[in-house]
C-alpha positions as CSV (number, residue, x, y, z in Angstrom):
1,M,113.7,83.6,110.9
2,S,113.2,86.0,113.9
3,W,111.6,89.4,113.0
4,D,112.5,92.6,114.9
5,P,109.3,94.5,115.6
6,Q,111.2,97.6,116.6
7,Q,113.2,97.8,113.4
8,Y,110.1,97.2,111.3
9,S,108.2,99.9,113.2
10,R,110.8,102.6,112.6
11,F,108.9,103.8,109.6
12,A,105.4,103.0,110.9
13,E,103.8,106.1,109.3
14,Q,105.0,105.3,105.8
15,R,104.2,101.6,106.2
16,L,100.7,102.4,107.4
17,R,99.6,104.7,104.6
18,P,99.1,102.0,101.9
19,A,97.0,100.0,104.4
20,L,94.8,103.0,104.9
21,D,94.5,103.4,101.1
22,L,93.5,99.8,100.7
23,I,90.9,99.8,103.6
24,A,89.3,102.9,102.1
25,R,88.5,101.0,98.8
26,I,87.0,97.9,100.4
27,P,83.3,97.8,99.3
28,V,81.7,96.0,102.3
29,D,79.6,97.7,105.0
30,D,79.2,95.2,107.7
31,P,81.3,92.1,107.4
32,Q,80.8,89.5,110.2
33,T,84.2,87.8,109.9
34,V,87.5,89.4,108.9
35,V,91.0,87.9,108.8
36,D,94.2,89.8,108.5
37,L,96.9,87.6,107.0
38,G,100.4,88.6,107.9
39,C,99.2,90.9,110.6
40,G,102.6,91.5,112.2
41,T,102.4,93.8,115.3
42,G,98.6,94.2,114.7
43,N,98.6,98.0,113.9
44,V,96.7,97.4,110.7
45,T,94.4,94.8,112.3
46,R,93.4,97.5,114.8
47,L,92.4,99.7,111.9
48,L,90.2,96.9,110.7
49,R,88.7,96.8,114.1
50,S,88.0,100.5,114.1
51,R,86.4,100.3,110.6
52,W,84.2,97.3,111.4
53,P,83.7,97.4,115.2
54,H,81.2,94.5,115.3
55,A,83.1,92.0,113.2
56,R,84.9,89.0,114.5
57,I,88.5,89.6,113.6
58,T,91.4,87.2,113.4
59,G,95.1,88.2,112.9
60,V,97.4,85.6,111.5
61,D,101.2,85.8,111.5
62,G,104.1,83.3,111.7
63,S,106.3,85.5,113.9
64,P,105.9,85.0,117.7
65,Q,107.8,88.3,118.2
66,M,105.3,90.3,116.1
67,L,102.3,88.7,117.7
68,A,103.7,89.3,121.2
69,E,103.6,93.0,120.4
70,A,100.1,92.7,118.8
71,R,98.7,91.0,122.0
72,K,99.9,93.9,124.2
73,A,97.6,96.4,122.5
74,E,94.4,94.6,121.6
75,A,92.6,91.8,123.3
76,D,89.4,91.9,121.3
77,I,91.0,90.2,118.3
78,V,91.9,86.5,117.9
79,W,95.7,86.3,117.3
80,E,96.8,83.1,115.6
81,Q,100.5,82.1,115.2
82,L,100.6,80.3,111.9
83,D,102.6,80.6,108.7
84,V,100.3,82.2,106.2
85,A,101.4,79.7,103.6
86,A,99.8,77.0,105.8
87,W,96.6,78.9,106.6
88,N,93.6,76.7,105.8
89,P,90.6,77.7,107.9
90,P,87.6,75.5,108.3
91,G,85.2,78.3,107.3
92,K,85.0,81.2,105.0
93,F,85.5,84.9,105.8
94,D,83.6,88.0,104.6
95,L,86.9,89.8,104.2
96,V,90.2,88.2,103.6
97,F,92.7,91.1,104.0
98,S,96.5,91.1,103.6
99,N,98.8,94.2,103.8
100,A,102.4,93.8,102.8
101,A,102.7,90.1,103.5
102,L,101.9,87.9,100.4
103,H,105.1,88.9,98.6
104,W,106.9,86.6,101.0
105,L,105.1,83.6,99.5
106,D,105.8,81.8,96.3
107,D,103.4,80.4,93.6
108,H,100.9,83.2,93.5
109,P,98.6,81.5,91.0
110,T,98.0,78.7,93.5
111,L,98.0,81.1,96.4
112,F,95.4,83.5,95.1
113,K,93.1,80.6,93.9
114,R,93.2,79.2,97.5
115,L,92.5,82.6,99.0
116,C,89.5,83.1,96.8
117,C,88.2,79.8,98.2
118,N,88.4,81.2,101.7
119,V,86.1,84.2,100.9
120,A,82.4,83.8,101.5
121,A,79.9,84.6,98.7
122,G,79.6,88.3,98.3
123,G,82.8,88.8,100.3
124,V,86.1,90.6,99.4
125,L,89.7,89.7,99.0
126,A,91.8,92.8,99.6
127,V,95.6,92.7,99.2
128,Q,98.5,95.2,99.1
129,M,102.0,94.1,98.2
130,P,105.2,96.0,97.5
131,R,106.3,95.9,93.9
132,N,109.5,97.9,94.3
133,F,111.9,95.0,93.6
134,G,113.5,96.7,90.5
135,A,114.6,99.7,92.6
136,P,118.2,100.2,93.7
137,S,117.2,99.5,97.3
138,H,116.6,95.9,96.2
139,T,118.8,95.4,93.1
140,L,121.9,96.5,95.0
141,M,121.2,94.0,97.7
142,H,120.9,91.2,95.1
143,E,124.0,92.3,93.2
144,L,126.0,92.2,96.4
145,A,124.6,88.8,97.5
146,L,125.5,87.3,94.1
147,S,129.0,88.6,94.1
148,P,131.7,85.9,94.5
149,H,132.3,86.5,98.2
150,W,128.6,86.0,99.2
151,R,126.8,84.0,96.5
152,D,127.5,80.5,98.0
153,T,125.7,81.5,101.2
154,L,123.1,84.0,100.0
155,G,122.4,83.2,96.4
156,A,119.7,80.6,97.1
157,L,117.8,83.0,99.3
158,L,117.2,85.6,96.6
159,R,113.7,86.1,95.1
160,P,114.2,88.9,92.5
161,Q,110.5,89.2,91.4
162,P,108.2,87.8,94.1
163,V,105.2,89.8,92.8
164,L,103.7,89.4,89.4
165,A,102.7,92.2,87.0
166,P,99.2,93.7,87.7
167,E,97.7,92.2,84.6
168,A,98.7,88.7,85.8
169,Y,96.5,89.2,88.9
170,Y,93.6,90.3,86.6
171,D,94.0,87.0,84.7
172,L,94.1,85.0,88.0
173,L,91.0,86.7,89.5
174,A,88.7,87.9,86.7
175,A,86.8,84.7,86.3
176,S,86.0,84.4,90.0
177,A,85.3,88.1,90.8
178,S,82.0,89.9,90.3
179,S,84.1,93.1,90.4
180,L,87.8,93.7,90.4
181,D,89.9,96.8,91.2
182,I,93.6,96.7,90.6
183,W,95.9,99.7,90.8
184,E,99.5,100.7,91.6
185,T,100.7,103.7,93.5
186,E,104.3,104.9,93.8
187,Y,104.8,106.8,97.1
188,L,107.6,109.4,97.2
189,Q,108.6,108.6,100.7
190,I,110.4,111.4,102.5
191,L,112.7,109.8,105.1
192,E,114.8,111.3,107.8
193,G,117.9,110.0,109.6
194,E,121.3,108.5,108.6
195,N,121.0,106.2,105.6
196,P,117.2,105.6,106.1
197,V,116.7,103.4,103.0
198,A,119.2,100.9,104.5
199,E,117.3,101.1,107.8
200,W,114.0,100.5,105.9
201,T,115.2,97.4,104.1
202,K,116.9,96.1,107.3
203,G,113.4,95.7,108.8
204,T,112.2,93.7,105.7
205,W,113.9,92.4,102.7
206,L,117.5,92.6,104.0
207,A,116.7,90.8,107.2
208,P,116.7,87.2,105.9
209,L,120.1,87.8,104.2
210,L,121.6,89.2,107.4
211,A,120.1,86.3,109.4
212,A,121.9,83.8,107.2
213,L,125.3,85.1,107.9
214,A,127.7,84.7,110.9
215,P,128.3,87.9,112.9
216,G,131.6,88.9,111.2
217,P,130.4,88.4,107.6
218,R,127.0,89.9,108.5
219,A,128.7,93.1,109.6
220,D,130.8,93.2,106.4
221,F,127.8,92.6,104.2
222,E,125.7,95.2,105.9
223,A,128.4,97.8,105.8
224,E,129.0,97.3,102.0
225,Y,125.2,97.4,101.3
226,R,124.8,100.5,103.4
227,R,127.7,102.2,101.4
228,R,126.1,101.3,98.1
229,V,122.5,102.3,99.0
230,A,123.7,105.6,100.5
231,Q,125.2,106.5,97.1
232,A,121.9,105.5,95.3
233,Y,119.7,107.5,97.7
234,P,121.8,110.5,98.8
235,R,120.6,112.9,101.5
236,R,119.4,116.2,100.0
237,A,120.4,119.7,101.1
238,D,117.6,119.8,103.7
239,G,118.8,116.5,105.3
240,K,115.9,114.4,103.9
241,T,116.2,111.3,101.7
242,L,113.7,110.6,98.9
243,F,112.7,106.9,98.6
244,P,110.2,106.2,95.8
245,F,108.3,103.0,96.6
246,R,105.8,101.3,94.3
247,R,102.9,99.2,95.7
248,L,100.3,97.0,94.1
249,F,96.7,96.9,95.3
250,I,94.0,94.3,94.6
251,V,90.3,94.4,95.7
252,A,88.2,91.5,94.4
253,L,84.5,91.2,95.2
254,L,83.7,87.6,94.9
């Protein structure tokens, strides 16, 4: 599907903070090779460049729209258009990094085993993934998609729990890692604007569902979702909307 960089970037500050938290916990001083899987518009890839200015950095993403934005701002990075699920480089990297991307892929036991094989000895696998799929922002979307009017078109697209529990990633990685750091953080995001939680998901999890619908049904589905999510996340007296959002972090030294 086609991603909208402008819609995704509407909450750039909130989306960037977990990446900064992840980068701060990466225990390598001078990696020679770094890859950012699911780099999107490259804003986090550029942070990797700032942290390790002498590294050879590659950004990988399947969206030509996202990479077009990435290329506008940074020429000193190799930008590679490729589905992350098909990424199979000929060599290993000192740092394999992924921020808010791997939850789009299935079969995490196989995926994480493969990613470990792409990390050089003494290198790091560093991953951040949303784990907010039990929150109303997501459950309301799924309930609506499974209602009689929509389920024939949208039911097969749903992935209710795309990220495993933290202990599952420990079991996947502990035998391969010399050290392993796994934690979760729930950010109480303070958002502004009209129905901002609906605007947030429109740039991510809602987007594939809307893309699967014709224009008329798409408008009806989005309107009903927006109505429901506005009730679940009401604006407060000061005009702000609180959106708790849980994220999972993994840093494995291999």
